[in-house]
N, C-alpha and C positions, 0 to 999 in steps of 0.2 A: 483603388480603396479599399472595390470590395473584397477583393483578394486578399487584402491584409486580413481584413476582420474576417475572411472564411478560415484564411490559414491558422488563424490565433484560435479562434474557434474551435477548429478540426486538435489542433494541440492540447488545449484544454478539456478538451473532450476527453484524449487518448491519459492524460495523465488522471484524467480523473475515474475511468475505468479500471487504469494501473492501480491509481488506490484502494477502490473499492476490491479488486482480485487481490490483494495484501489483506487489507481486512477481512475477508473472508479466508484466506489462509489461518491467519493467526487465531481463527473464532475454530476452525477445524484444528489448531496444535493442542489449544486447549480445552476441547472435548475429548482427543487422542488423552491428552494427561488426565482426566480426569477420572479417565477408563485404567489407567495401570497404576498399581503400587511399586514397582521395579523402580528402584531411585537412579537407578541409570538411567532407567530413557525417560524419566523424568526430570534430569539435570539435561539429556541432550536436548529434549522439546523445550526444555526452557533456553538453552543455549538458542536454535532455529528460531524463538519468540524472538529474542532477543534482538537477532541478525536483524528480521522481520519488522520489529518497530525503527529502526535505525531506517531501513529501506522506506516505510511508511514514511517517518519527518522528511525524510529527501525529497519525496515523492509530492509532499504535504507544503514542499516550503517553494518547490519548483512551480508548482499550481498556483500559490498564491505570488508569482512574479508574472504569470502569463496574466494578461489586461486585454480585455476583448474590449474595443471604444466602440462606440457606434459614429 
């Protein structure tokens, strides 16, 4: 039983770290976007941001499904 709790808590921790890493990447992209006026680069950064937003949603859903019960 305790092994199961530890495994699920570890999985939740890994997912949470991935979630925060993606959020950090998204923040960095928006910072880069604010520093450029080149429309091509801005569109590229928007596409990367959208891709990260999809990945963030997927990680968020997996995190919601991870239950750690005592």
